C-alpha positions as CSV (number, residue, x, y, z in Angstrom):
1,M,-1.7,-43.9,5.3
2,D,-3.6,-41.8,7.8
3,F,-2.1,-39.4,10.3
4,T,-3.5,-37.1,13.0
5,N,-3.0,-33.4,12.7
6,P,-0.7,-32.4,15.7
7,L,-2.9,-29.4,16.3
8,V,-5.6,-31.8,17.7
9,Y,-3.3,-32.2,20.6
10,G,-2.0,-28.7,20.5
11,V,-5.2,-26.9,21.5
12,P,-5.2,-28.1,25.2
13,V,-1.4,-27.5,25.3
14,F,-2.0,-23.9,24.1
15,I,-4.5,-23.3,26.8
16,A,-2.3,-24.8,29.5
17,F,0.8,-22.8,28.5
18,I,-1.2,-19.5,28.3
19,L,-2.5,-20.1,31.8
20,L,1.0,-20.9,33.0
21,E,2.5,-17.8,31.5
22,L,-0.4,-15.7,32.7
23,T,0.0,-17.0,36.2
24,Y,3.8,-16.5,36.2
25,S,3.5,-12.9,34.9
26,K,0.9,-12.0,37.6
27,T,3.0,-13.5,40.4
28,H,6.4,-12.0,39.2
29,D,5.5,-8.3,38.9
30,D,4.9,-8.5,35.1
31,D,1.3,-7.3,35.3
32,H,1.8,-5.4,32.0
33,L,2.4,-8.6,30.0
34,Y,-1.3,-9.5,29.8
35,N,-4.3,-7.2,29.4
36,W,-7.6,-8.9,30.2
37,K,-9.6,-7.3,27.5
38,D,-6.9,-8.0,25.0
39,L,-6.6,-11.6,26.1
40,A,-10.4,-12.0,25.7
41,A,-10.3,-10.6,22.2
42,S,-7.4,-12.9,21.3
43,S,-9.1,-15.9,22.8
44,F,-12.3,-15.2,20.8
45,M,-10.4,-15.1,17.6
46,G,-8.4,-18.2,18.6
47,I,-11.6,-20.1,19.3
48,G,-13.0,-19.0,15.9
49,S,-9.9,-20.2,14.1
50,A,-10.0,-23.5,16.0
51,I,-13.6,-24.0,14.8
52,L,-13.3,-22.6,11.3
53,G,-9.8,-24.1,10.6
54,P,-10.8,-27.8,10.7
55,L,-14.0,-27.2,8.9
56,F,-12.3,-25.4,6.1
57,K,-9.5,-27.9,5.9
58,V,-11.9,-30.8,5.5
59,A,-14.1,-28.9,3.0
60,F,-11.4,-27.3,1.0
61,A,-7.7,-27.6,1.9
62,I,-7.5,-31.4,2.1
63,L,-9.7,-31.7,-1.0
64,L,-7.4,-29.3,-2.8
65,F,-4.3,-31.2,-1.7
66,E,-5.8,-34.5,-2.5
67,G,-7.0,-33.3,-5.9
68,T,-3.6,-31.8,-6.8
69,Y,-1.8,-35.0,-5.7
70,E,-4.1,-37.2,-7.7
71,L,-3.7,-35.0,-10.8
72,F,0.0,-34.7,-10.7
73,N,0.8,-38.2,-9.3
74,P,-1.5,-40.7,-11.1
75,E,-1.2,-44.4,-10.4
76,I,0.7,-46.2,-13.2
77,D,0.7,-50.0,-12.9
78,G,-0.2,-49.6,-9.3
79,V,2.7,-47.2,-8.5
80,R,2.2,-43.5,-7.8
81,T,4.3,-41.7,-10.4
82,N,4.8,-38.0,-10.7
83,I,4.1,-36.5,-14.2
84,M,7.8,-35.6,-14.3
85,G,8.5,-39.3,-14.5
86,Y,9.8,-40.2,-11.0
87,Q,8.1,-42.3,-8.3
88,S,6.1,-40.1,-5.9
89,F,7.5,-39.8,-2.4
90,G,6.7,-42.3,0.3
91,Y,6.9,-42.1,4.1
92,A,10.6,-42.7,4.7
93,W,12.1,-40.7,7.6
94,Y,14.2,-38.5,5.2
95,I,11.1,-37.7,3.2
96,W,9.5,-36.3,6.3
97,I,12.6,-34.1,6.8
98,L,12.4,-32.9,3.2
99,C,8.7,-32.2,3.6
100,Q,9.2,-30.2,6.7
101,L,12.0,-28.2,5.0
102,A,9.7,-27.6,2.0
103,D,7.0,-26.5,4.4
104,D,9.4,-24.1,6.1
105,F,10.4,-22.6,2.8
106,T,6.7,-22.2,1.8
107,Y,5.8,-20.7,5.2
108,Y,8.5,-18.1,4.8
109,W,7.1,-16.9,1.5
110,F,3.5,-17.2,2.7
111,H,4.3,-15.1,5.7
112,R,6.4,-12.6,3.8
113,A,3.6,-12.1,1.3
114,N,1.2,-11.4,4.2
115,H,3.4,-8.5,5.1
116,E,4.1,-7.2,1.6
117,V,0.7,-7.4,-0.2
118,R,-1.8,-5.2,1.4
119,I,-4.9,-7.3,0.8
120,L,-3.1,-10.2,2.5
121,W,-1.9,-7.9,5.2
122,A,-5.5,-6.9,5.9
123,A,-6.0,-10.6,6.9
124,H,-2.7,-11.0,8.7
125,I,-2.7,-7.7,10.6
126,V,-5.1,-9.3,13.1
127,H,-2.2,-11.3,14.5
128,H,0.0,-8.2,14.9
129,S,-2.7,-5.9,16.2
130,S,-2.1,-6.4,19.9
131,D,0.5,-4.3,21.6
132,N,1.1,-7.2,24.0
133,F,3.6,-10.0,23.2
134,N,2.6,-13.2,24.9
135,L,1.3,-16.7,24.3
136,G,-2.2,-15.3,24.2
137,T,-1.2,-13.2,21.2
138,A,-0.1,-16.4,19.5
139,I,-3.7,-17.6,19.1
140,R,-4.9,-14.2,17.8
141,N,-5.3,-15.3,14.3
142,G,-7.2,-13.7,11.4
143,W,-9.9,-15.9,10.0
144,F,-9.5,-14.9,6.4
145,T,-6.0,-16.3,6.0
146,I,-7.6,-19.7,6.0
147,L,-9.1,-18.9,2.6
148,Y,-5.8,-18.5,0.7
149,K,-3.1,-20.2,2.7
150,P,-3.5,-23.6,1.1
151,F,-2.8,-22.2,-2.3
152,F,0.8,-21.4,-1.2
153,Y,1.3,-25.1,-0.4
154,I,-0.3,-26.9,-3.3
155,W,3.1,-27.2,-5.1
156,M,4.1,-29.8,-2.4
157,P,1.5,-32.5,-3.2
158,A,2.0,-31.6,-6.9
159,I,5.7,-32.7,-6.7
160,G,4.8,-35.9,-4.9
161,F,4.5,-35.3,-1.1
162,P,1.4,-37.2,0.2
163,P,-1.3,-34.7,1.2
164,E,-1.6,-36.1,4.8
165,M,2.2,-35.6,5.2
166,V,1.8,-31.9,4.1
167,V,-1.0,-31.4,6.6
168,V,1.0,-32.9,9.5
169,C,4.0,-30.7,8.6
170,L,1.8,-27.7,8.6
171,G,0.6,-28.7,12.1
172,I,4.1,-29.1,13.4
173,E,5.0,-25.6,12.0
174,A,2.0,-24.1,13.8
175,L,3.1,-25.7,17.1
176,W,6.5,-24.2,16.8
177,Q,5.1,-20.8,15.9
178,F,2.9,-20.8,19.0
179,Q,5.7,-21.2,21.5
180,L,7.8,-18.4,20.0
181,H,5.4,-15.8,21.4
182,T,7.0,-15.3,24.8
183,V,9.5,-12.9,26.3
184,Y,10.6,-15.4,29.0
185,V,13.0,-17.4,26.8
186,P,16.3,-15.6,26.3
187,K,18.7,-15.8,23.4
188,L,19.7,-19.4,22.9
189,G,23.4,-19.2,21.9
190,F,24.4,-21.4,19.0
191,L,20.8,-22.3,18.2
192,E,20.3,-18.7,17.2
193,K,22.4,-19.4,14.1
194,I,20.0,-22.0,12.8
195,F,16.5,-21.6,14.2
196,N,13.9,-18.9,14.3
197,T,13.9,-18.2,18.1
198,H,11.8,-16.3,20.6
199,T,13.9,-13.2,20.5
200,M,13.8,-13.2,16.7
201,H,10.0,-13.4,16.9
202,Q,10.0,-10.4,19.3
203,V,11.6,-8.5,16.4
204,H,9.0,-9.7,14.0
205,H,6.2,-8.4,16.3
206,A,7.8,-5.0,16.9
207,Q,6.6,-1.8,15.3
208,N,10.1,-0.1,15.7
209,V,10.9,1.0,12.2
210,E,14.2,-0.9,12.0
211,Y,12.4,-4.1,12.9
212,L,9.6,-3.9,10.4
213,D,9.0,-6.9,8.1
214,K,11.9,-8.9,9.6
215,N,12.1,-12.6,10.6
216,H,9.3,-14.2,8.6
217,G,10.7,-17.7,9.1
218,G,9.1,-20.7,10.6
219,F,11.5,-23.2,12.2
220,L,14.6,-21.9,10.5
221,N,16.1,-18.5,10.0
222,I,18.1,-19.5,6.9
223,F,15.5,-18.1,4.4
224,D,15.4,-14.8,6.2
225,K,19.2,-14.7,5.9
226,M,19.2,-15.7,2.3
227,F,16.5,-13.2,1.2
228,G,17.6,-10.2,3.3
229,T,14.8,-10.1,6.0
230,W,16.7,-11.4,9.1
231,K,17.5,-9.1,12.0
232,E,18.8,-10.0,15.5
233,L,17.1,-8.5,18.6
234,D,19.2,-5.5,19.8
235,D,19.1,-5.3,23.6
236,N,19.7,-1.5,23.4
237,I,16.4,-0.9,21.6
238,D,13.2,-0.5,23.6
239,V,10.8,-2.8,21.7
240,K,7.3,-1.5,21.1
241,Y,4.9,-4.3,20.0
242,G,1.9,-4.0,17.7
243,V,1.2,-1.9,14.6
244,I,1.2,1.8,14.1
245,H,-2.3,1.9,12.6
246,A,-3.9,-0.2,15.3
247,P,-7.6,-0.9,15.4
248,N,-7.8,0.7,18.9
249,S,-10.6,-1.7,19.8
250,Y,-11.1,-4.9,21.7
251,N,-14.1,-5.7,19.5
252,P,-13.2,-8.9,17.5
253,V,-15.2,-7.8,14.5
254,V,-13.3,-4.5,14.3
255,I,-10.0,-6.2,14.8
256,L,-10.8,-8.7,12.0
257,T,-12.1,-6.2,9.5
258,H,-10.5,-2.7,10.1
259,E,-7.8,-2.9,7.5
260,F,-10.2,-4.1,4.8
261,K,-12.3,-1.0,5.6
262,D,-9.2,1.2,5.2
263,I,-8.4,-0.4,1.9
264,W,-12.0,0.3,0.7
265,N,-11.7,3.9,1.8
266,D,-8.4,4.3,0.0
267,V,-9.8,2.8,-3.2
268,K,-12.7,5.1,-3.2
269,K,-10.7,8.3,-2.9
270,V,-8.7,7.8,-6.2
271,D,-9.9,7.7,-9.8
272,K,-7.0,6.0,-11.6
273,L,-7.3,2.2,-11.9
274,S,-3.6,1.7,-11.3
275,H,-3.9,3.6,-8.0
276,K,-6.9,1.5,-7.0
277,L,-5.0,-1.7,-7.7
278,M,-1.9,-0.5,-5.8
279,Y,-4.1,0.2,-2.7
280,I,-5.3,-3.3,-2.9
281,F,-2.2,-5.3,-4.1
282,G,0.7,-2.9,-3.4
283,P,2.7,-2.9,-0.2
284,P,1.0,-1.7,3.0
285,G,1.6,2.1,3.4
286,W,1.8,2.8,-0.3
287,S,0.0,6.0,-1.3
288,H,-0.5,7.8,-4.6
289,D,0.4,11.2,-3.0
290,G,3.1,10.2,-0.5
291,S,0.9,10.9,2.5
292,T,1.8,7.4,3.9
293,L,4.9,5.4,3.5
294,T,5.8,1.8,2.8
295,V,8.1,-0.1,5.1
296,K,11.0,0.3,2.7
297,Q,10.4,4.0,2.4
298,Q,10.3,4.3,6.2
299,Q,13.5,2.4,6.6
300,R,15.3,4.5,4.0
301,L,14.1,7.6,5.9
302,F,15.1,6.1,9.2
303,K,18.6,5.3,7.9
304,K,19.0,8.8,6.5
305,H,17.8,10.3,9.8
306,K,20.1,8.1,11.8
307,E,23.2,9.0,9.7
308,S,22.4,12.7,10.1
309,S,21.3,12.7,13.7
310,P,22.5,9.4,15.3
311,E,21.9,10.7,18.8
312,L,18.1,11.3,18.2
313,A,15.5,8.6,18.6
314,Y,13.4,8.1,15.5
315,Q,9.7,8.2,15.6
316,R,8.0,6.1,13.0
317,P,5.9,8.3,10.7
318,N,2.2,7.8,10.3
């Protein structure tokens, strides 16, 4: 059965909503919401992703999913049967729901890994590198994530979800993620208990130390709550968006590659193999001499500082 990836229809919708939010911000005294050079850089990277994404999906991701599905779900007497012995999944409505839930679970761990493994963070930091939070930032995607993202999802066709179903669910997830990048949607009451919402995603894009590495979820916030990474937006905290080690450039090439360059420089400065590997695969901020701190180290320091001097604002260390 053939399905169309929802992102085919999403691209014109993305453009329309960005223009709508941009116009609204400029006519309602929110000139700070969009920076023209920043929007141009985000747009360039978004266009690149729109071109590279489909090409790569056709050349690799779909082939990977199809190959995995065929390998683990061979036809036996004309019936797709998983190697575990049960009939592979069909297209019933409840299978679609299960597939979307499996996608959401996978997205959580894919997204969390992007924040906790430095070589993956080097690809993902592109999305966080703007100090603006708007729908333009939503399309500011790193091109290198396309290379490894499908590997997080191959377990889904392996257990019997049809490859085209997995691709559609990925597209739906991307549409939801896009619309989260706006400050114009307030807290949504009861829905906040279930879904990953706009204010929760503001937390995710903040560089405030108490907000770092929080709210990795896709549709739902249940996995953040289960695995200890959920945090509600505090209206008393002045949110600062972006990353502390920003590229400080509107050049897309610099934005796409600056963290890889920093990794290379860190690897060169140490002799021990274990240190080299930690600079590549350890958490961002890890250092062999304590000159920089991981998120967990920063948050422990923040907590200690807050307990000793609660009246003082904490500045995130470099």
